[in-house]
ROZA-594419 format. One record per residue (C-alpha): residue number from 1; x, z, y. Coordinates in nm, 4 decimals, always signed. Example, Ala and Ser with C-alpha at 12.3 -4.5 7.8 and 13.67 -1.06 7.14 Angstrom:
<pts>
+-----+----------+----------+----------+
: num :     east :       up :    north :
+-----+----------+----------+----------+
:   1 :  +1.2300 :  +0.7800 :  -0.4500 :
:   2 :  +1.3670 :  +0.7140 :  -0.1060 :
+-----+----------+----------+----------+
</pts>
This chain:
<pts>
+-----+----------+----------+----------+
: num :     east :       up :    north :
+-----+----------+----------+----------+
:   1 :  -0.0049 :  -0.0109 :  -0.0182 :
:   2 :  +0.1851 :  -0.1082 :  +0.3202 :
:   3 :  +0.0313 :  +0.0757 :  +0.6913 :
:   4 :  -0.0457 :  -0.0595 :  +0.9561 :
:   5 :  +0.2196 :  -0.1743 :  +1.2502 :
:   6 :  +0.1520 :  +0.0764 :  +1.5790 :
:   7 :  -0.0767 :  -0.0859 :  +1.7962 :
:   8 :  +0.0223 :  -0.1510 :  +2.2054 :
:   9 :  -0.2184 :  +0.1563 :  +2.2307 :
:  10 :  -0.0628 :  +0.4276 :  +2.0232 :
:  11 :  +0.3442 :  +0.2544 :  +2.1076 :
:  12 :  +0.2291 :  +0.3493 :  +2.5303 :
:  13 :  +0.0342 :  +0.7021 :  +2.4039 :
:  14 :  +0.4001 :  +0.7623 :  +2.2087 :
:  15 :  +0.5602 :  +0.6281 :  +2.5650 :
:  16 :  +0.3900 :  +0.8789 :  +2.7682 :
:  17 :  +0.4358 :  +1.1566 :  +2.5433 :
:  18 :  +0.8176 :  +1.1317 :  +2.4861 :
:  19 :  +0.7971 :  +1.1360 :  +2.9638 :
:  20 :  +0.5952 :  +1.4669 :  +2.9366 :
:  21 :  +0.8137 :  +1.6140 :  +2.7270 :
:  22 :  +1.1191 :  +1.4657 :  +2.9225 :
:  23 :  +0.9689 :  +1.6370 :  +3.2389 :
:  24 :  +0.8749 :  +1.9620 :  +3.0714 :
:  25 :  +1.2646 :  +1.9795 :  +2.9817 :
:  26 :  +1.3672 :  +1.9020 :  +3.3777 :
:  27 :  +1.1062 :  +2.1320 :  +3.4840 :
:  28 :  +1.2527 :  +2.4009 :  +3.2517 :
:  29 :  +1.6255 :  +2.4021 :  +3.3835 :
:  30 :  +1.5853 :  +2.5493 :  +3.7345 :
:  31 :  +1.8795 :  +2.2614 :  +3.8789 :
:  32 :  +1.7787 :  +1.9642 :  +3.7010 :
:  33 :  +1.7084 :  +1.7933 :  +4.0117 :
:  34 :  +2.0189 :  +1.9363 :  +4.2123 :
:  35 :  +2.2781 :  +1.6784 :  +4.3533 :
:  36 :  +2.6088 :  +1.7928 :  +4.4256 :
:  37 :  +2.9008 :  +1.5963 :  +4.5292 :
:  38 :  +3.2276 :  +1.6993 :  +4.5163 :
:  39 :  +3.5890 :  +1.6007 :  +4.6948 :
:  40 :  +3.8925 :  +1.5858 :  +4.4839 :
:  41 :  +4.2384 :  +1.4001 :  +4.5876 :
:  42 :  +4.4116 :  +1.0439 :  +4.4619 :
:  43 :  +4.3046 :  +0.9228 :  +4.1155 :
:  44 :  +4.6655 :  +0.9591 :  +4.0109 :
:  45 :  +4.6654 :  +1.3289 :  +4.0767 :
:  46 :  +4.4828 :  +1.6699 :  +3.9059 :
:  47 :  +4.2633 :  +1.7405 :  +4.1211 :
:  48 :  +4.0406 :  +1.3684 :  +4.0183 :
:  49 :  +4.0979 :  +1.4292 :  +3.6555 :
:  50 :  +3.9823 :  +1.7905 :  +3.6597 :
:  51 :  +3.7102 :  +1.7241 :  +3.9194 :
:  52 :  +3.6177 :  +1.4330 :  +3.6970 :
:  53 :  +3.6111 :  +1.6840 :  +3.4275 :
:  54 :  +3.3969 :  +1.9945 :  +3.6306 :
:  55 :  +3.1691 :  +1.7335 :  +3.6840 :
:  56 :  +3.0696 :  +1.6560 :  +3.2802 :
:  57 :  +3.0544 :  +2.0561 :  +3.2474 :
:  58 :  +2.8086 :  +2.1017 :  +3.5949 :
:  59 :  +2.6028 :  +1.7701 :  +3.4661 :
:  60 :  +2.6146 :  +2.0054 :  +3.0781 :
:  61 :  +2.5992 :  +2.3157 :  +3.1699 :
:  62 :  +2.3315 :  +2.3192 :  +3.4691 :
:  63 :  +2.1263 :  +2.0407 :  +3.3462 :
:  64 :  +2.1368 :  +1.7891 :  +3.5440 :
:  65 :  +1.9580 :  +1.4386 :  +3.5700 :
:  66 :  +2.2082 :  +1.2615 :  +3.7913 :
:  67 :  +2.5977 :  +1.3249 :  +3.7234 :
:  68 :  +2.8095 :  +1.5111 :  +4.0228 :
:  69 :  +2.9867 :  +1.2669 :  +4.2185 :
:  70 :  +3.3245 :  +1.2721 :  +4.2416 :
:  71 :  +3.4978 :  +1.1246 :  +4.5103 :
:  72 :  +3.8715 :  +1.0346 :  +4.5036 :
:  73 :  +3.9923 :  +1.1696 :  +4.8449 :
:  74 :  +4.3429 :  +1.2431 :  +5.0468 :
:  75 :  +4.3095 :  +1.5380 :  +4.9698 :
:  76 :  +4.3121 :  +1.9108 :  +5.0881 :
:  77 :  +4.2613 :  +1.8439 :  +5.4550 :
:  78 :  +4.0236 :  +1.6179 :  +5.4053 :
:  79 :  +3.8169 :  +1.8401 :  +5.1682 :
:  80 :  +3.7496 :  +2.0626 :  +5.4299 :
:  81 :  +3.6727 :  +1.8449 :  +5.7035 :
:  82 :  +3.4252 :  +1.6654 :  +5.4172 :
:  83 :  +3.2819 :  +2.0759 :  +5.3882 :
:  84 :  +3.2886 :  +2.1591 :  +5.6968 :
:  85 :  +3.0125 :  +1.7982 :  +5.8251 :
:  86 :  +2.7874 :  +1.8296 :  +5.5197 :
:  87 :  +2.9074 :  +1.5776 :  +5.3339 :
:  88 :  +2.9925 :  +1.6873 :  +4.9984 :
:  89 :  +2.8917 :  +2.0569 :  +4.8757 :
:  90 :  +3.2448 :  +2.1477 :  +4.6701 :
:  91 :  +3.5786 :  +2.0707 :  +4.7363 :
:  92 :  +3.9245 :  +2.1011 :  +4.5946 :
:  93 :  +4.1705 :  +2.3180 :  +4.8168 :
:  94 :  +4.5536 :  +2.4322 :  +4.8115 :
:  95 :  +4.5130 :  +2.7429 :  +4.9947 :
:  96 :  +4.7496 :  +2.7124 :  +5.2635 :
:  97 :  +4.5044 :  +2.4044 :  +5.3678 :
:  98 :  +4.2212 :  +2.6597 :  +5.3757 :
:  99 :  +4.4081 :  +2.9351 :  +5.5529 :
: 100 :  +4.4769 :  +2.7061 :  +5.7699 :
: 101 :  +4.0803 :  +2.5872 :  +5.8602 :
: 102 :  +4.0118 :  +2.9376 :  +5.8960 :
: 103 :  +4.2136 :  +3.0357 :  +6.1648 :
: 104 :  +4.0312 :  +2.8299 :  +6.3717 :
: 105 :  +3.6447 :  +2.9037 :  +6.2465 :
: 106 :  +3.3742 :  +3.0504 :  +6.4321 :
: 107 :  +3.1979 :  +3.3189 :  +6.3765 :
: 108 :  +2.9167 :  +3.3287 :  +6.1526 :
: 109 :  +2.9502 :  +2.9220 :  +6.1297 :
: 110 :  +2.6702 :  +2.8451 :  +5.8251 :
: 111 :  +2.9343 :  +2.6184 :  +5.7140 :
: 112 :  +3.1914 :  +2.8577 :  +5.7328 :
: 113 :  +3.4600 :  +2.8619 :  +5.3639 :
: 114 :  +3.3284 :  +3.0060 :  +5.0861 :
: 115 :  +3.5909 :  +3.0533 :  +4.7360 :
: 116 :  +3.3980 :  +2.9906 :  +4.4039 :
: 117 :  +3.7515 :  +3.0749 :  +4.2027 :
: 118 :  +4.1253 :  +3.0392 :  +4.2444 :
: 119 :  +4.1594 :  +2.7563 :  +3.9641 :
: 120 :  +4.5240 :  +2.6281 :  +3.8900 :
: 121 :  +4.7931 :  +2.6378 :  +4.0811 :
: 122 :  +5.0169 :  +2.3678 :  +4.2597 :
: 123 :  +5.3921 :  +2.2967 :  +4.2742 :
: 124 :  +5.5375 :  +2.1754 :  +4.5066 :
: 125 :  +5.7899 :  +1.8146 :  +4.4396 :
: 126 :  +6.0271 :  +1.6645 :  +4.6710 :
: 127 :  +6.1486 :  +1.3752 :  +4.4183 :
: 128 :  +6.4121 :  +1.1444 :  +4.4186 :
: 129 :  +6.6122 :  +0.8971 :  +4.2218 :
: 130 :  +6.7808 :  +1.1293 :  +3.9830 :
: 131 :  +7.1245 :  +1.0018 :  +4.0913 :
: 132 :  +7.0261 :  +1.0255 :  +4.4945 :
: 133 :  +7.3102 :  +1.2416 :  +4.6693 :
: 134 :  +7.0110 :  +1.4521 :  +4.8225 :
: 135 :  +7.0339 :  +1.8131 :  +4.7098 :
: 136 :  +6.8499 :  +2.0381 :  +4.9301 :
: 137 :  +6.5655 :  +1.9267 :  +5.1932 :
: 138 :  +6.8679 :  +2.0094 :  +5.4447 :
: 139 :  +6.9829 :  +1.6466 :  +5.3225 :
: 140 :  +6.6818 :  +1.4574 :  +5.4318 :
: 141 :  +6.8558 :  +1.3796 :  +5.7234 :
: 142 :  +6.8934 :  +1.0218 :  +5.8099 :
: 143 :  +6.6050 :  +0.9477 :  +5.4939 :
: 144 :  +6.2718 :  +0.7942 :  +5.4397 :
: 145 :  +6.0428 :  +0.9692 :  +5.3361 :
: 146 :  +5.7038 :  +1.0264 :  +5.2137 :
: 147 :  +5.5806 :  +1.2965 :  +5.3417 :
: 148 :  +5.2040 :  +1.2271 :  +5.1548 :
: 149 :  +4.8489 :  +1.0930 :  +5.3129 :
: 150 :  +4.7143 :  +1.1534 :  +5.6317 :
: 151 :  +4.4649 :  +1.4760 :  +5.6244 :
: 152 :  +4.6023 :  +1.5592 :  +5.2195 :
: 153 :  +4.7590 :  +1.8975 :  +5.1541 :
: 154 :  +5.0812 :  +1.7527 :  +5.0570 :
: 155 :  +5.1305 :  +1.6578 :  +5.5054 :
: 156 :  +5.0884 :  +1.9983 :  +5.5618 :
: 157 :  +5.3819 :  +2.1561 :  +5.3017 :
: 158 :  +5.5754 :  +1.8503 :  +5.3973 :
: 159 :  +5.5885 :  +1.9256 :  +5.7617 :
: 160 :  +5.6315 :  +2.2985 :  +5.7300 :
: 161 :  +5.9036 :  +2.2576 :  +5.4655 :
: 162 :  +6.0736 :  +1.9635 :  +5.6889 :
: 163 :  +6.0569 :  +2.2247 :  +5.9920 :
: 164 :  +6.1936 :  +2.5442 :  +5.8116 :
: 165 :  +6.5335 :  +2.2908 :  +5.7223 :
: 166 :  +6.5541 :  +2.2065 :  +6.0914 :
: 167 :  +6.3794 :  +1.8260 :  +6.0268 :
: 168 :  +6.1810 :  +1.6614 :  +6.2598 :
: 169 :  +5.9797 :  +1.4230 :  +6.1071 :
: 170 :  +5.9841 :  +1.0856 :  +6.3391 :
: 171 :  +6.3793 :  +1.1979 :  +6.4951 :
: 172 :  +6.5722 :  +1.3293 :  +6.2525 :
: 173 :  +6.4678 :  +1.1232 :  +5.9695 :
: 174 :  +6.1334 :  +0.8353 :  +5.8335 :
: 175 :  +5.8271 :  +0.9969 :  +5.7778 :
: 176 :  +5.5900 :  +0.7753 :  +5.5714 :
: 177 :  +5.2594 :  +0.8602 :  +5.5032 :
: 178 :  +5.2119 :  +0.7795 :  +5.1829 :
: 179 :  +5.0236 :  +0.8992 :  +4.8769 :
: 180 :  +5.0178 :  +0.8987 :  +4.5372 :
: 181 :  +4.9174 :  +0.5666 :  +4.4619 :
: 182 :  +5.1693 :  +0.4475 :  +4.6593 :
: 183 :  +5.4691 :  +0.6121 :  +4.7456 :
: 184 :  +5.6428 :  +0.5707 :  +4.3473 :
: 185 :  +5.6166 :  +0.2205 :  +4.3547 :
: 186 :  +5.8166 :  +0.2670 :  +4.7460 :
: 187 :  +6.0853 :  +0.4419 :  +4.5475 :
: 188 :  +6.1242 :  +0.2386 :  +4.2346 :
: 189 :  +6.1542 :  -0.0692 :  +4.4751 :
: 190 :  +6.3954 :  +0.1406 :  +4.6968 :
: 191 :  +6.1659 :  +0.1235 :  +4.9840 :
: 192 :  +6.2437 :  +0.5008 :  +5.0048 :
: 193 :  +6.4694 :  +0.7805 :  +4.9392 :
: 194 :  +6.2465 :  +1.0613 :  +4.8315 :
: 195 :  +5.8719 :  +1.1582 :  +4.8270 :
: 196 :  +5.6866 :  +1.4854 :  +4.8427 :
: 197 :  +5.4202 :  +1.5922 :  +4.6322 :
: 198 :  +5.2429 :  +1.9122 :  +4.5426 :
: 199 :  +5.0148 :  +1.8762 :  +4.2067 :
: 200 :  +4.9679 :  +2.0714 :  +3.9019 :
: 201 :  +5.2523 :  +2.0454 :  +3.6252 :
: 202 :  +5.2896 :  +1.7678 :  +3.5091 :
: 203 :  +5.0525 :  +1.5245 :  +3.7282 :
: 204 :  +5.0173 :  +1.2143 :  +3.5873 :
: 205 :  +5.1375 :  +0.9807 :  +3.8673 :
: 206 :  +5.5314 :  +1.1547 :  +3.8831 :
: 207 :  +5.5241 :  +1.1549 :  +3.5153 :
: 208 :  +5.4471 :  +0.7497 :  +3.4984 :
: 209 :  +5.7356 :  +0.7185 :  +3.7465 :
: 210 :  +6.0188 :  +0.9541 :  +3.5851 :
: 211 :  +5.8491 :  +0.6713 :  +3.2988 :
: 212 :  +6.0117 :  +0.3124 :  +3.5281 :
: 213 :  +6.3188 :  +0.5518 :  +3.6261 :
: 214 :  +6.5431 :  +0.8669 :  +3.5774 :
: 215 :  +6.4058 :  +1.0952 :  +3.8789 :
: 216 :  +6.4723 :  +1.4969 :  +3.9491 :
: 217 :  +6.2992 :  +1.7031 :  +4.2327 :
: 218 :  +6.5711 :  +1.8586 :  +4.4282 :
: 219 :  +6.5871 :  +2.2342 :  +4.4171 :
: 220 :  +6.4591 :  +2.4396 :  +4.7040 :
: 221 :  +6.6290 :  +2.7294 :  +4.6903 :
: 222 :  +6.8132 :  +2.7034 :  +4.9972 :
: 223 :  +6.4630 :  +2.7124 :  +5.1924 :
: 224 :  +6.2059 :  +2.9562 :  +4.9597 :
: 225 :  +6.2818 :  +3.2831 :  +5.2076 :
: 226 :  +6.2722 :  +3.0981 :  +5.4801 :
: 227 :  +5.9062 :  +2.9488 :  +5.4220 :
: 228 :  +5.7940 :  +3.3039 :  +5.3129 :
: 229 :  +5.8741 :  +3.4185 :  +5.6357 :
: 230 :  +5.6754 :  +3.1944 :  +5.8179 :
: 231 :  +5.4032 :  +3.1567 :  +5.5733 :
: 232 :  +5.2948 :  +3.4309 :  +5.2813 :
: 233 :  +5.0519 :  +3.1608 :  +5.0620 :
: 234 :  +5.3729 :  +2.9692 :  +4.9409 :
: 235 :  +5.5872 :  +3.1807 :  +4.6831 :
: 236 :  +5.8560 :  +3.1003 :  +4.4206 :
: 237 :  +5.8583 :  +2.8594 :  +4.1021 :
: 238 :  +6.1036 :  +2.7863 :  +3.8521 :
: 239 :  +6.0309 :  +2.3895 :  +3.7094 :
: 240 :  +6.1549 :  +2.4520 :  +3.3353 :
: 241 :  +6.4347 :  +2.1952 :  +3.1905 :
: 242 :  +6.2505 :  +1.9094 :  +3.0279 :
: 243 :  +6.0064 :  +1.8617 :  +3.3378 :
: 244 :  +6.0186 :  +1.4909 :  +3.3859 :
: 245 :  +6.3040 :  +1.4387 :  +3.1552 :
: 246 :  +6.4867 :  +1.6494 :  +3.3704 :
: 247 :  +6.7915 :  +1.7921 :  +3.2537 :
: 248 :  +6.8404 :  +2.1269 :  +3.4296 :
: 249 :  +6.5948 :  +2.3646 :  +3.5766 :
: 250 :  +6.4716 :  +2.3765 :  +3.9227 :
: 251 :  +6.3233 :  +2.6464 :  +4.2260 :
: 252 :  +6.0822 :  +2.4928 :  +4.4119 :
: 253 :  +5.7584 :  +2.6770 :  +4.5564 :
: 254 :  +5.3615 :  +2.7333 :  +4.3901 :
: 255 :  +5.0512 :  +2.6979 :  +4.6105 :
: 256 :  +4.7645 :  +2.8511 :  +4.5038 :
: 257 :  +4.4036 :  +2.5914 :  +4.4816 :
: 258 :  +4.0815 :  +2.7262 :  +4.4765 :
: 259 :  +3.7379 :  +2.5613 :  +4.4772 :
: 260 :  +3.4938 :  +2.5863 :  +4.7812 :
: 261 :  +3.1603 :  +2.5644 :  +4.8925 :
: 262 :  +3.0283 :  +2.6840 :  +5.2014 :
: 263 :  +2.7775 :  +3.0192 :  +5.3032 :
: 264 :  +2.4743 :  +2.8104 :  +5.2798 :
: 265 :  +2.5123 :  +2.7302 :  +4.9479 :
: 266 :  +2.2341 :  +2.9267 :  +4.7572 :
: 267 :  +2.3696 :  +3.1903 :  +4.5563 :
: 268 :  +2.2351 :  +3.0672 :  +4.2592 :
: 269 :  +2.3931 :  +2.7990 :  +4.2478 :
: 270 :  +2.7160 :  +2.9419 :  +4.3287 :
: 271 :  +2.7062 :  +3.1614 :  +4.0131 :
: 272 :  +2.5543 :  +2.8584 :  +3.8110 :
: 273 :  +2.8806 :  +2.6627 :  +3.8862 :
: 274 :  +3.1192 :  +2.9367 :  +3.7972 :
: 275 :  +2.9590 :  +2.9996 :  +3.4889 :
: 276 :  +2.9395 :  +2.6759 :  +3.3901 :
: 277 :  +3.3371 :  +2.6182 :  +3.4981 :
: 278 :  +3.4627 :  +2.8916 :  +3.2713 :
: 279 :  +3.2473 :  +2.8211 :  +2.9908 :
: 280 :  +3.3334 :  +2.4424 :  +2.9359 :
: 281 :  +3.6908 :  +2.5615 :  +3.0184 :
: 282 :  +3.8828 :  +2.4440 :  +2.6759 :
: 283 :  +3.6969 :  +2.0808 :  +2.7639 :
: 284 :  +3.8820 :  +2.1187 :  +3.1529 :
: 285 :  +4.2269 :  +2.2367 :  +2.9829 :
: 286 :  +4.1912 :  +1.8836 :  +2.7686 :
: 287 :  +4.1330 :  +1.7133 :  +3.0792 :
: 288 :  +4.3842 :  +1.8321 :  +3.2864 :
: 289 :  +4.6722 :  +2.0668 :  +3.1178 :
: 290 :  +4.7063 :  +2.2849 :  +3.4927 :
: 291 :  +4.3398 :  +2.4352 :  +3.4620 :
: 292 :  +4.4770 :  +2.6102 :  +3.1018 :
: 293 :  +4.5653 :  +2.8735 :  +3.3491 :
: 294 :  +4.1910 :  +2.9252 :  +3.4770 :
: 295 :  +4.1061 :  +3.2999 :  +3.4034 :
: 296 :  +3.8268 :  +3.5263 :  +3.5170 :
: 297 :  +4.0749 :  +3.7809 :  +3.6185 :
: 298 :  +4.3046 :  +3.5970 :  +3.8424 :
: 299 :  +4.0222 :  +3.4047 :  +3.9704 :
: 300 :  +3.9202 :  +3.5737 :  +4.2105 :
: 301 :  +4.2013 :  +3.5733 :  +4.4067 :
: 302 :  +4.1452 :  +3.3847 :  +4.6508 :
: 303 :  +4.2596 :  +3.5549 :  +4.9746 :
: 304 :  +4.2355 :  +3.4936 :  +5.2730 :
: 305 :  +3.9069 :  +3.2967 :  +5.2252 :
: 306 :  +3.6167 :  +3.5466 :  +5.1614 :
: 307 :  +3.4516 :  +3.4943 :  +4.7631 :
: 308 :  +3.1188 :  +3.3399 :  +4.7282 :
: 309 :  +2.8337 :  +3.6408 :  +4.6950 :
: 310 :  +2.7018 :  +3.4091 :  +4.3798 :
: 311 :  +3.0374 :  +3.4185 :  +4.2807 :
: 312 :  +3.1067 :  +3.7488 :  +4.3058 :
: 313 :  +2.7983 :  +3.8541 :  +4.1161 :
: 314 :  +2.9145 :  +3.6285 :  +3.7787 :
: 315 :  +3.2469 :  +3.7847 :  +3.7889 :
: 316 :  +3.0465 :  +4.1773 :  +3.8257 :
: 317 :  +2.9008 :  +4.0660 :  +3.5637 :
: 318 :  +3.1846 :  +3.9305 :  +3.3505 :
: 319 :  +3.3930 :  +4.2863 :  +3.4574 :
: 320 :  +3.0441 :  +4.5300 :  +3.3395 :
: 321 :  +2.9796 :  +4.2807 :  +3.0233 :
+-----+----------+----------+----------+
</pts>
């Protein structure tokens, strides 16, 4: 005996039922209709890789109908501007750039910066060809140096380190405003003598550069103390042997990265974003090795940026639990 094929009415009823079920499911997810925009950085850097993984985690964890929009940007300074203008909902930034922004903030501004978490730490890279005579930042006098893209955290760090070294970009050296998309190729072609980068270890763009030519990181030991005297956001860090093919350890500087929103974000949404991030940490670490260090105990270290009240609620629940 053969069953009769479904007629058109039955198919339409089945489709309507499926649609109703989908709508019911969406209604049970409080953030289903929420649209998120996330400002990251260069597509060759850790910000972008981590931001892409975060977007997936938030879509799954919050039950979002629409995937968060991941924006490739110039970096920290650009991201802070986009947050201030309301062009994005979440941004990744170096803590030095965020602290600089806070100093100029107006009291009571509803778009004042708030932090969700300290996520991982960046390392300052001053990259030169392996056979370069440059052994300290002071040796860059007269050199052609990529100091990062305009409105990037890299440009902020490069300017500060050069000033501490007694060098003025434009006067004492040729400062090229190039990001990680352009500067490695220029170094390979001999159009640059050095490039600055600030990113997690390892950064994909620097790893790919090391595959094209032998490189090394310039040791910053000579300036770590004067930099710390001027800017408390930086701390010394040792880059181990083998990183980017290097045969000796190098002293450099570390700067914290934070996940930022504004004070006007609802507490419930901020708490859900933090919770989903920690729930997905394994996937984040797979996408960006630097994310291995994301931990609820260290995540509260966002000073001088205040934690968002929703984030505070999450961390208190974790502590009490």
